[in-house]
C-alpha positions as CSV (number, residue, x, y, z in Angstrom):
1,X,-30.9,7.1,-8.5
2,X,-27.2,6.9,-7.8
3,X,-25.6,6.1,-4.5
4,X,-22.8,8.4,-3.1
5,X,-22.3,7.0,0.4
6,X,-18.6,6.3,-0.5
7,X,-15.9,8.4,-2.1
8,X,-12.2,7.6,-2.5
9,X,-10.0,10.4,-3.8
10,X,-6.7,10.1,-5.7
11,X,-4.7,10.0,-2.4
12,X,-6.9,7.0,-1.2
13,X,-8.6,9.2,1.4
14,X,-12.0,7.6,2.1
15,X,-15.3,9.2,3.0
16,X,-18.2,7.0,4.1
17,X,-21.6,7.6,5.7
18,X,-21.5,6.1,9.2
19,X,-23.1,2.6,9.3
20,X,-22.9,2.0,5.5
21,X,-21.2,-0.9,3.8
22,X,-18.1,-0.2,1.8
23,X,-16.3,-2.8,-0.5
24,X,-12.8,-2.1,-1.8
25,X,-10.6,-4.0,-4.2
26,X,-7.0,-3.8,-2.8
27,X,-4.7,-4.3,-5.8
28,X,-1.0,-5.1,-5.0
29,X,1.6,-4.6,-7.7
30,X,5.2,-5.4,-8.3
31,X,7.3,-2.5,-9.5
32,X,10.4,-3.4,-11.5
33,X,13.6,-1.3,-11.8
34,X,12.1,0.7,-14.8
35,X,9.0,1.5,-12.8
36,X,6.8,-0.9,-14.7
37,X,3.9,-2.3,-12.6
38,X,2.6,-5.9,-12.8
39,X,-0.1,-7.5,-10.7
40,X,1.2,-9.2,-7.6
41,X,0.0,-12.8,-6.9
42,X,-0.1,-13.4,-3.1
43,X,1.6,-16.5,-1.8
44,X,0.3,-18.8,0.9
45,X,1.3,-17.5,4.3
46,X,1.3,-13.8,3.4
47,X,-1.1,-11.4,5.1
48,X,-2.8,-8.1,4.2
49,X,-4.3,-6.1,7.0
50,X,-6.4,-2.9,7.4
51,X,-6.3,-0.9,10.6
52,X,-8.1,2.3,11.5
53,X,-7.6,4.6,14.5
54,X,-7.9,8.2,15.6
55,X,-4.2,8.8,14.8
56,X,-1.1,7.2,13.3
57,X,1.1,5.5,15.9
58,X,-1.7,4.1,17.9
59,X,-1.3,1.3,20.4
60,X,-3.1,-2.0,19.6
61,X,-5.9,-1.2,22.1
62,X,-6.6,2.2,20.4
63,X,-7.2,0.6,17.0
64,X,-11.0,0.9,16.2
65,X,-11.2,-1.4,13.2
66,X,-8.8,-4.2,12.4
67,X,-9.5,-6.5,9.5
68,X,-7.5,-9.1,7.6
69,X,-8.0,-8.8,3.9
70,X,-8.5,-12.2,2.3
71,X,-5.7,-12.9,-0.2
72,X,-7.9,-15.0,-2.4
73,X,-10.2,-12.1,-3.1
74,X,-8.1,-9.0,-2.2
75,X,-11.3,-7.4,-1.1
76,X,-11.8,-5.3,2.0
77,X,-15.4,-5.1,3.3
78,X,-16.3,-2.5,5.9
79,X,-19.5,-3.7,7.5
80,X,-22.2,-1.3,9.0
81,X,-21.4,-2.4,12.5
82,X,-17.7,-1.4,12.0
83,X,-18.5,2.3,11.8
84,X,-22.0,2.6,13.4
85,X,-20.7,3.1,17.0
86,X,-18.0,5.6,16.0
87,X,-18.3,9.4,16.3
88,X,-18.5,11.4,13.0
89,X,-15.0,12.7,12.0
90,X,-11.7,12.0,10.5
91,X,-9.6,8.9,11.3
92,X,-6.4,7.5,10.0
93,X,-6.0,4.1,8.4
94,X,-3.2,2.0,6.9
95,X,-2.9,-1.3,5.0
96,X,0.1,-3.5,5.9
97,X,1.4,-6.4,3.9
98,X,3.4,-9.2,5.6
99,X,5.4,-11.5,3.4
100,X,6.1,-15.2,4.1
101,X,9.4,-14.3,5.7
102,X,7.5,-12.1,8.2
103,X,8.7,-8.7,6.7
104,X,6.0,-6.0,7.2
105,X,5.5,-3.2,4.7
106,X,3.0,-0.4,5.1
107,X,1.6,-0.1,1.5
108,X,-0.9,2.7,2.2
109,X,-1.6,5.4,4.8
110,X,-4.5,7.8,4.4
111,X,-7.6,9.4,6.0
112,X,-11.0,7.7,6.6
113,X,-13.8,10.3,7.1
114,X,-17.0,9.0,8.7
115,X,-19.8,11.3,7.7
116,X,-23.2,12.1,9.2
117,X,-26.3,10.1,8.8
118,X,-29.9,10.8,9.6
119,X,-30.5,7.5,11.4
């Protein structure tokens, strides 16, 4: 038996059955002047945050899921209770990185589709 409750396409659009658990590795990379990528090692005081809403440009109170991603693991975990109360459908999400100087960079924007479940 294989489990297919979660899919992520090449544009980082996510599809997840409502109420299921999803675990994602969030790799950050440095890109040099020649376009070469190397893994980024987070520094103390930096932050990585996931936010999901019905649309981009939402106000804070419109955000449906807001999670800090631990820098020691770089793993985002969506818990069943995060999506269980939400209607089926497509949402927008982004991941923002804040460096130790307080500069904020949106590193990813994509769609999060919550699909149907039987129960």
